[in-house]
KENU-22391 format. One record per residue (C-alpha): x negated, y negated, z negated. Coordinates in Angstrom, 1 decimal. Layout:
BEGIN
[node [X, Y, Z]]
...
This chain:
BEGIN
[node [-210.6, -17.5, -71.0]]
[node [-208.8, -18.2, -74.1]]
[node [-207.3, -21.8, -74.7]]
[node [-207.9, -23.0, -78.0]]
[node [-205.1, -24.8, -79.5]]
[node [-205.7, -27.6, -81.9]]
[node [-203.6, -27.5, -84.9]]
[node [-202.1, -31.0, -85.2]]
[node [-200.4, -32.1, -88.2]]
[node [-196.5, -32.4, -87.8]]
[node [-194.9, -35.7, -88.2]]
[node [-192.3, -35.8, -90.9]]
[node [-189.7, -38.6, -91.0]]
[node [-188.6, -39.8, -94.4]]
[node [-184.8, -40.1, -94.8]]
[node [-183.5, -43.6, -94.4]]
[node [-181.7, -45.3, -97.4]]
[node [-178.9, -47.9, -97.4]]
[node [-179.7, -50.7, -95.1]]
[node [-179.6, -54.2, -96.5]]
[node [-176.9, -56.5, -95.0]]
[node [-177.7, -60.0, -96.0]]
[node [-174.5, -62.4, -96.2]]
[node [-171.8, -59.8, -96.2]]
[node [-170.8, -60.4, -99.9]]
[node [-170.5, -64.0, -99.2]]
[node [-168.0, -63.4, -96.4]]
[node [-166.0, -61.1, -98.7]]
[node [-165.9, -63.6, -101.4]]
[node [-164.8, -66.4, -99.0]]
[node [-162.1, -64.1, -97.6]]
[node [-160.9, -63.3, -101.1]]
[node [-160.9, -67.0, -102.0]]
[node [-158.9, -67.8, -98.9]]
[node [-156.3, -65.1, -99.6]]
[node [-156.0, -66.3, -103.2]]
[node [-155.8, -69.9, -102.1]]
[node [-153.0, -69.0, -99.7]]
[node [-151.1, -67.1, -102.4]]
[node [-151.5, -70.0, -104.8]]
[node [-150.5, -72.6, -102.2]]
[node [-147.5, -70.4, -101.2]]
[node [-146.5, -70.0, -104.8]]
[node [-146.9, -73.7, -105.5]]
[node [-144.9, -74.6, -102.3]]
[node [-142.1, -72.2, -103.4]]
[node [-142.1, -73.6, -106.9]]
[node [-142.1, -77.2, -105.6]]
[node [-139.2, -76.4, -103.2]]
[node [-137.2, -74.8, -106.0]]
[node [-137.9, -77.7, -108.3]]
[node [-136.8, -80.2, -105.6]]
[node [-133.7, -78.2, -104.9]]
[node [-132.9, -78.1, -108.6]]
[node [-133.5, -81.8, -108.9]]
[node [-131.4, -82.4, -105.8]]
[node [-128.5, -80.4, -107.2]]
[node [-128.9, -82.1, -110.6]]
[node [-128.8, -85.6, -109.1]]
[node [-125.9, -84.7, -106.8]]
[node [-124.0, -83.2, -109.8]]
[node [-124.6, -86.4, -111.8]]
[node [-123.5, -88.6, -109.0]]
[node [-120.3, -86.5, -108.5]]
[node [-119.6, -86.6, -112.3]]
[node [-120.1, -90.4, -112.3]]
[node [-117.7, -90.8, -109.4]]
[node [-115.0, -88.7, -111.0]]
[node [-115.5, -90.5, -114.3]]
[node [-114.7, -93.7, -112.6]]
[node [-111.4, -92.4, -111.2]]
[node [-110.4, -90.9, -114.6]]
[node [-111.4, -94.0, -116.5]]
[node [-109.3, -96.3, -114.4]]
[node [-106.3, -94.0, -114.8]]
[node [-106.6, -93.4, -118.5]]
[node [-107.4, -97.1, -119.3]]
[node [-104.8, -98.6, -116.9]]
[node [-104.0, -101.9, -118.6]]
[node [-100.9, -102.5, -116.4]]
[node [-102.1, -106.0, -115.4]]
[node [-102.2, -105.2, -111.7]]
[node [-98.6, -104.0, -111.8]]
[node [-97.4, -107.5, -111.4]]
[node [-100.4, -109.7, -110.7]]
[node [-102.0, -107.9, -107.8]]
[node [-100.7, -108.6, -104.3]]
[node [-100.3, -105.9, -101.6]]
[node [-103.3, -105.6, -99.4]]
[node [-105.8, -107.0, -102.0]]
[node [-108.5, -105.2, -104.0]]
[node [-110.8, -105.7, -107.0]]
[node [-113.8, -103.7, -108.3]]
[node [-114.7, -102.2, -111.7]]
[node [-118.1, -100.9, -112.7]]
[node [-119.2, -98.5, -115.4]]
[node [-122.5, -97.2, -116.7]]
[node [-122.9, -93.6, -118.0]]
[node [-125.7, -93.2, -120.4]]
[node [-128.5, -91.0, -119.0]]
[node [-126.1, -90.0, -116.1]]
[node [-125.7, -92.8, -113.6]]
[node [-123.4, -95.6, -112.6]]
[node [-120.1, -95.9, -110.8]]
[node [-118.2, -98.6, -109.0]]
[node [-114.5, -98.3, -108.4]]
[node [-112.5, -100.3, -105.9]]
[node [-108.8, -100.6, -106.6]]
[node [-106.8, -101.3, -103.4]]
[node [-103.1, -102.1, -103.6]]
[node [-101.2, -100.6, -100.7]]
[node [-97.6, -101.5, -101.6]]
[node [-95.4, -102.2, -104.6]]
[node [-95.8, -98.7, -106.0]]
[node [-99.1, -97.3, -104.6]]
[node [-102.8, -97.9, -105.2]]
[node [-105.8, -96.4, -103.4]]
[node [-108.9, -95.9, -105.6]]
[node [-112.4, -95.3, -104.2]]
[node [-115.1, -94.4, -106.7]]
[node [-118.8, -94.4, -105.8]]
[node [-121.1, -92.7, -108.2]]
[node [-124.9, -93.1, -108.1]]
[node [-127.5, -91.1, -110.0]]
[node [-131.3, -91.0, -110.0]]
[node [-133.7, -88.3, -111.2]]
[node [-137.5, -88.9, -111.6]]
[node [-139.7, -91.3, -113.4]]
[node [-141.8, -92.8, -110.7]]
[node [-140.6, -94.6, -107.6]]
[node [-142.4, -92.0, -105.4]]
[node [-140.8, -89.1, -107.1]]
[node [-137.4, -90.5, -107.8]]
[node [-134.4, -89.0, -106.1]]
[node [-131.1, -90.8, -105.7]]
[node [-127.7, -89.3, -104.8]]
[node [-124.5, -91.1, -103.9]]
[node [-121.1, -89.5, -104.0]]
[node [-117.7, -91.0, -103.2]]
[node [-114.3, -89.7, -104.2]]
[node [-110.9, -91.3, -103.7]]
[node [-107.4, -90.9, -105.1]]
[node [-103.9, -92.2, -104.5]]
[node [-102.1, -93.4, -107.6]]
[node [-98.4, -94.5, -107.9]]
[node [-96.6, -96.4, -110.5]]
[node [-94.2, -94.2, -112.6]]
[node [-91.6, -96.9, -112.9]]
[node [-88.6, -96.1, -115.3]]
[node [-85.2, -96.2, -113.7]]
[node [-82.8, -97.7, -116.2]]
[node [-79.0, -97.5, -115.8]]
[node [-78.3, -100.9, -117.2]]
[node [-75.2, -101.8, -115.3]]
[node [-74.2, -104.7, -117.6]]
[node [-75.6, -107.1, -120.1]]
[node [-74.5, -104.6, -122.8]]
[node [-73.9, -100.9, -122.2]]
[node [-72.5, -99.2, -125.3]]
[node [-71.4, -95.7, -126.2]]
[node [-68.5, -97.0, -128.3]]
[node [-66.4, -100.1, -129.0]]
[node [-67.9, -103.6, -128.8]]
[node [-66.6, -106.6, -130.7]]
[node [-67.8, -110.1, -129.9]]
[node [-67.2, -112.7, -132.6]]
[node [-67.8, -116.3, -133.5]]
[node [-69.4, -118.2, -130.6]]
[node [-71.3, -115.3, -129.1]]
[node [-71.3, -115.0, -125.3]]
[node [-71.9, -112.0, -123.1]]
[node [-72.5, -112.7, -119.4]]
[node [-72.9, -110.2, -116.7]]
[node [-73.7, -112.6, -113.9]]
[node [-77.3, -112.2, -112.8]]
[node [-79.3, -114.9, -114.6]]
[node [-83.1, -115.5, -114.4]]
[node [-84.9, -116.3, -117.7]]
[node [-85.4, -120.0, -118.0]]
[node [-88.5, -121.2, -116.1]]
[node [-89.3, -117.9, -114.4]]
[node [-90.3, -118.2, -110.8]]
[node [-90.6, -115.6, -108.0]]
[node [-87.5, -113.7, -109.0]]
[node [-85.5, -112.1, -106.2]]
[node [-81.8, -111.9, -105.9]]
[node [-79.7, -109.5, -107.9]]
[node [-76.1, -108.3, -108.0]]
[node [-73.7, -109.6, -110.7]]
[node [-72.5, -107.1, -113.2]]
[node [-69.9, -106.8, -115.9]]
[node [-70.7, -108.3, -119.2]]
[node [-70.0, -105.1, -121.1]]
[node [-69.6, -101.4, -120.1]]
[node [-68.1, -98.9, -122.5]]
[node [-67.0, -95.3, -122.2]]
[node [-63.5, -94.3, -121.1]]
[node [-61.2, -94.7, -124.1]]
[node [-63.3, -97.4, -125.7]]
[node [-62.9, -101.2, -125.5]]
[node [-64.6, -104.5, -125.7]]
[node [-62.8, -107.3, -127.6]]
[node [-63.4, -111.0, -128.4]]
[node [-62.6, -113.1, -131.4]]
[node [-62.8, -116.8, -132.0]]
[node [-64.6, -118.8, -129.3]]
[node [-66.6, -115.9, -128.0]]
[node [-66.5, -114.7, -124.4]]
[node [-67.3, -111.7, -122.2]]
[node [-68.0, -112.9, -118.7]]
[node [-69.0, -111.1, -115.5]]
[node [-68.2, -110.3, -112.0]]
[node [-64.4, -110.5, -111.4]]
[node [-63.9, -113.4, -113.8]]
[node [-62.8, -116.8, -112.4]]
[node [-64.1, -118.5, -115.6]]
[node [-65.7, -117.1, -118.8]]
[node [-63.3, -114.6, -120.2]]
[node [-60.5, -115.5, -117.8]]
[node [-58.4, -113.6, -116.9]]
[node [-58.4, -111.6, -120.2]]
[node [-60.5, -108.5, -120.1]]
[node [-62.2, -109.4, -116.8]]
[node [-65.7, -109.3, -118.2]]
[node [-65.8, -105.6, -119.3]]
[node [-65.1, -102.2, -117.8]]
[node [-65.3, -98.5, -118.6]]
[node [-67.6, -95.9, -117.2]]
[node [-67.9, -92.2, -118.2]]
[node [-71.7, -92.5, -117.9]]
[node [-71.7, -94.9, -120.9]]
[node [-70.7, -91.8, -123.0]]
[node [-73.4, -89.6, -121.6]]
[node [-76.4, -89.4, -123.9]]
[node [-78.7, -88.9, -120.9]]
[node [-78.0, -92.5, -119.8]]
[node [-79.9, -93.6, -122.9]]
[node [-82.8, -91.1, -122.9]]
[node [-83.6, -90.4, -119.3]]
[node [-85.0, -93.0, -117.0]]
[node [-85.9, -91.4, -113.7]]
[node [-89.5, -90.2, -114.0]]
[node [-89.6, -91.3, -117.6]]
[node [-87.7, -90.2, -120.7]]
[node [-87.3, -91.6, -124.2]]
[node [-90.1, -89.3, -125.4]]
[node [-92.6, -90.3, -122.7]]
[node [-91.9, -94.0, -123.2]]
[node [-92.2, -93.8, -127.0]]
[node [-95.5, -91.9, -126.6]]
[node [-96.9, -94.7, -124.4]]
[node [-95.7, -97.5, -126.8]]
[node [-98.2, -100.4, -127.2]]
[node [-96.6, -101.3, -130.6]]
[node [-95.4, -98.8, -133.2]]
[node [-93.1, -99.9, -136.0]]
[node [-91.3, -98.1, -138.8]]
[node [-88.3, -100.3, -138.8]]
[node [-87.7, -103.1, -141.2]]
[node [-87.5, -106.9, -140.7]]
[node [-89.8, -108.9, -138.4]]
[node [-89.5, -112.4, -137.1]]
[node [-91.5, -115.6, -136.7]]
[node [-94.8, -113.8, -136.6]]
[node [-93.9, -112.1, -133.3]]
[node [-95.8, -114.5, -131.0]]
[node [-98.2, -114.1, -128.0]]
[node [-101.9, -114.4, -129.0]]
[node [-105.2, -114.8, -127.2]]
[node [-108.6, -113.3, -128.0]]
[node [-111.9, -114.2, -126.1]]
[node [-110.0, -115.9, -123.3]]
[node [-107.6, -112.9, -122.6]]
[node [-104.2, -111.9, -123.8]]
[node [-104.8, -110.0, -127.1]]
[node [-103.1, -106.7, -126.3]]
[node [-104.5, -105.1, -129.5]]
[node [-102.4, -107.5, -131.6]]
[node [-99.3, -105.5, -132.8]]
[node [-97.4, -108.8, -133.2]]
[node [-98.1, -109.9, -129.6]]
[node [-95.1, -108.8, -127.5]]
[node [-95.9, -110.9, -124.4]]
[node [-94.8, -114.4, -123.4]]
[node [-91.3, -114.8, -122.1]]
[node [-91.2, -118.6, -122.6]]
[node [-92.0, -121.2, -120.1]]
[node [-91.5, -124.2, -122.4]]
[node [-94.4, -126.6, -122.9]]
[node [-97.2, -124.9, -124.9]]
[node [-96.4, -121.4, -123.7]]
[node [-99.3, -118.9, -123.6]]
[node [-99.8, -118.4, -119.9]]
[node [-102.4, -115.6, -120.4]]
[node [-99.6, -113.3, -121.7]]
[node [-96.9, -113.9, -119.2]]
[node [-97.7, -110.7, -117.4]]
[node [-98.0, -108.6, -120.5]]
[node [-94.8, -106.4, -120.9]]
[node [-95.5, -104.0, -123.7]]
[node [-93.4, -101.0, -124.9]]
[node [-92.4, -101.5, -128.5]]
[node [-91.1, -98.5, -130.5]]
[node [-89.4, -98.8, -133.9]]
[node [-88.8, -95.5, -135.8]]
[node [-85.9, -96.9, -137.8]]
[node [-83.4, -99.8, -138.0]]
[node [-85.0, -103.1, -136.9]]
[node [-84.0, -106.7, -137.7]]
[node [-85.4, -109.5, -135.6]]
[node [-85.4, -112.9, -137.3]]
[node [-86.5, -116.4, -136.8]]
[node [-88.2, -118.0, -133.8]]
[node [-90.1, -114.9, -132.6]]
[node [-90.3, -114.0, -129.0]]
[node [-91.3, -111.1, -126.7]]
[node [-90.7, -109.2, -123.5]]
[node [-90.9, -105.7, -122.1]]
[node [-89.1, -102.6, -123.4]]
[node [-87.9, -102.3, -127.0]]
[node [-86.9, -98.8, -128.1]]
[node [-85.3, -98.5, -131.5]]
[node [-84.4, -95.2, -133.3]]
[node [-81.4, -96.6, -135.2]]
[node [-79.6, -100.0, -135.0]]
[node [-80.8, -103.5, -134.1]]
[node [-79.9, -106.8, -135.8]]
[node [-80.9, -110.1, -134.1]]
[node [-80.8, -113.3, -136.1]]
[node [-82.2, -116.8, -135.8]]
[node [-83.4, -118.0, -132.4]]
[node [-85.2, -114.8, -131.5]]
[node [-86.0, -114.7, -127.7]]
[node [-86.2, -111.5, -125.8]]
[node [-86.5, -110.8, -122.0]]
[node [-86.3, -107.2, -120.8]]
[node [-84.7, -104.0, -122.0]]
[node [-83.5, -103.0, -125.4]]
[node [-82.4, -99.4, -126.0]]
[node [-81.1, -98.4, -129.5]]
[node [-79.9, -95.0, -130.5]]
[node [-77.0, -96.4, -132.6]]
[node [-75.5, -99.9, -132.6]]
[node [-76.0, -103.6, -132.2]]
[node [-75.3, -105.0, -135.7]]
[node [-73.8, -108.4, -136.1]]
[node [-76.3, -111.2, -136.6]]
[node [-76.4, -114.9, -137.2]]
[node [-78.2, -117.6, -135.3]]
[node [-78.7, -118.5, -131.6]]
[node [-80.8, -115.6, -130.2]]
[node [-81.3, -115.5, -126.4]]
[node [-81.4, -112.2, -124.7]]
[node [-82.1, -111.9, -120.9]]
[node [-82.1, -108.4, -119.3]]
[node [-80.0, -105.6, -120.6]]
[node [-79.1, -103.9, -123.9]]
[node [-78.1, -100.2, -124.2]]
[node [-76.6, -99.0, -127.5]]
[node [-76.0, -95.3, -127.6]]
[node [-73.6, -95.4, -130.6]]
[node [-74.8, -92.2, -132.2]]
[node [-72.6, -92.7, -135.3]]
[node [-69.2, -92.6, -133.5]]
[node [-67.3, -94.2, -136.4]]
[node [-69.4, -97.4, -135.9]]
[node [-69.1, -100.1, -133.3]]
[node [-71.4, -102.7, -131.9]]
[node [-70.6, -106.2, -133.2]]
[node [-72.0, -109.4, -131.6]]
[node [-71.7, -112.5, -133.7]]
[node [-73.1, -116.0, -134.3]]
[node [-74.0, -118.1, -131.3]]
[node [-76.1, -115.3, -129.7]]
[node [-76.1, -115.2, -125.9]]
[node [-76.7, -112.0, -123.9]]
[node [-77.4, -112.4, -120.2]]
[node [-77.7, -109.7, -117.6]]
[node [-81.0, -110.4, -115.7]]
[node [-82.2, -108.2, -112.8]]
[node [-85.5, -110.1, -112.8]]
[node [-86.2, -109.5, -116.5]]
[node [-85.3, -105.8, -116.2]]
[node [-87.4, -105.3, -113.0]]
[node [-90.5, -107.0, -114.4]]
[node [-90.2, -105.1, -117.7]]
[node [-89.9, -101.8, -115.9]]
[node [-92.7, -102.5, -113.4]]
[node [-94.9, -104.3, -115.9]]
[node [-94.9, -101.5, -118.4]]
[node [-95.2, -98.7, -115.9]]
[node [-98.1, -96.2, -116.1]]
[node [-100.0, -94.8, -113.1]]
[node [-100.1, -91.1, -112.1]]
[node [-101.8, -89.3, -109.2]]
[node [-99.7, -88.5, -106.2]]
[node [-98.4, -85.0, -106.0]]
[node [-99.9, -83.9, -102.7]]
[node [-103.5, -84.6, -101.3]]
[node [-104.0, -87.3, -103.9]]
[node [-107.7, -86.6, -104.4]]
[node [-110.4, -86.2, -101.8]]
[node [-114.3, -86.2, -101.7]]
[node [-115.4, -88.7, -99.0]]
[node [-119.1, -87.7, -99.1]]
């Protein structure tokens, strides 16, 4: 028996196409956005950090510059007032504003007679709003010392040649304080005149040369003067310890070209302070009624580039440097040091000099002649205050500057 087989149609399966995956593109887009956001955030963070670092460096640099400016400003503009007025262990503050930079406050501390300690604090701010503003503070300090001239004035008059005293003029080497001055210490008496070996000092008429070793003015004869080889040494007249003739003339508060000057030399005041810009203000040596108290601690350096004649009732104090000779007439009053490269020329009147005079006597054929009723008194106090009051400050040589923070 034969089985009949039914022919059944064969199933065919159509090939499958790509399957649809709903939401996959969304996840991809979100992932891309997250990655981009991270990159943007990271880039922004780095940029912000770099900006902040730059601002921090900028504000710190400005603060440091302000602090250093304060130190340099005090030193360059030193007005010499603290030299005599400021007591040891005291301090005072100065403030400055730097346009578009910051501010600084400098505290000046006096440590001893010759040393000051300065602390300068600089402040700077960067940023417009309070929330974004950055402030930096820097402090630096420095030690300053007074560069005080050392003058070899060992007599009322030190000359490089012969000295003749005529008329009623008096030269006195006994230490004498200027009239009315207070707070002066003690000082040693000196000879009235010192000249080089081989030179001499003589008197004529009623004049006298007095000093240590004399029992009375001019007695015994020749007691008031002596010789010293250093009086012939040119360095005695141009070298003053840390200072020299050139450094002092370069620091001069008053510059003259020689000539004649007199009654107009008087202390003056401007806006309640001693007017140091006035070229005819040479300080206030007087303590008579009506004296200008605001200028008693002003000891300028006056330089005359030529022979100078002082007339009338003018007055001054400090250091007077003259390239040439000096003539003193009238009742001119001077307290401090006078250094001339040539001679003291005879004058008339009743001038009063306290301190010391040094005449180099460049023209060896000449001699210094003191005449009239002029009085020259050696004064350690007048010399010390003139030296200290006119001294400039300089930084110490070792470890003078330090950054505190």
